[in-house]
C-alpha positions as CSV (number, residue, x, y, z in Angstrom):
1,M,-11.6,-32.9,-8.9
2,P,-9.2,-30.1,-10.0
3,R,-7.3,-28.3,-7.3
4,P,-8.5,-24.8,-6.6
5,G,-6.1,-22.0,-7.7
6,P,-4.6,-19.5,-5.3
7,R,-7.0,-16.9,-6.5
8,P,-10.7,-16.8,-7.6
9,P,-11.5,-15.9,-11.2
10,K,-11.2,-12.3,-12.1
11,E,-14.9,-11.8,-12.9
12,R,-15.9,-12.4,-9.3
13,R,-13.2,-10.0,-7.9
14,G,-13.7,-6.3,-7.3
15,P,-11.2,-3.6,-8.1
16,I,-10.2,-3.4,-4.4
17,E,-9.1,-7.0,-4.3
18,A,-7.3,-6.6,-7.6
19,S,-5.4,-3.6,-6.4
20,L,-4.5,-5.3,-3.2
21,D,-3.1,-8.2,-5.2
22,N,-1.1,-5.9,-7.3
23,T,0.2,-4.1,-4.3
24,A,1.3,-7.3,-2.6
25,E,3.0,-8.5,-5.8
26,T,4.8,-5.1,-6.2
27,L,5.9,-5.2,-2.5
28,S,7.3,-8.7,-2.9
29,I,9.2,-7.7,-6.0
30,L,10.6,-4.6,-4.3
31,D,11.5,-6.8,-1.3
32,V,13.5,-9.1,-3.6
33,H,15.3,-6.1,-5.2
34,L,16.1,-4.7,-1.8
35,A,17.5,-8.0,-0.6
36,R,19.7,-8.3,-3.7
37,S,21.0,-4.7,-3.4
38,E,21.8,-5.2,0.3
39,Y,23.6,-8.5,-0.6
40,T,25.6,-6.8,-3.3
41,A,26.4,-3.8,-1.1
42,K,27.8,-6.2,1.6
43,A,29.8,-8.2,-0.9
């Protein structure tokens, strides 16, 4: 039996779930950038 993926297929998802996913991804990317800039500022 194949392992289920972290997300359901796109067809079964509404626009709200999709935009929430995009927001979470954007926030995590921004978080990484902030952590890097803080690290370089301290160095």
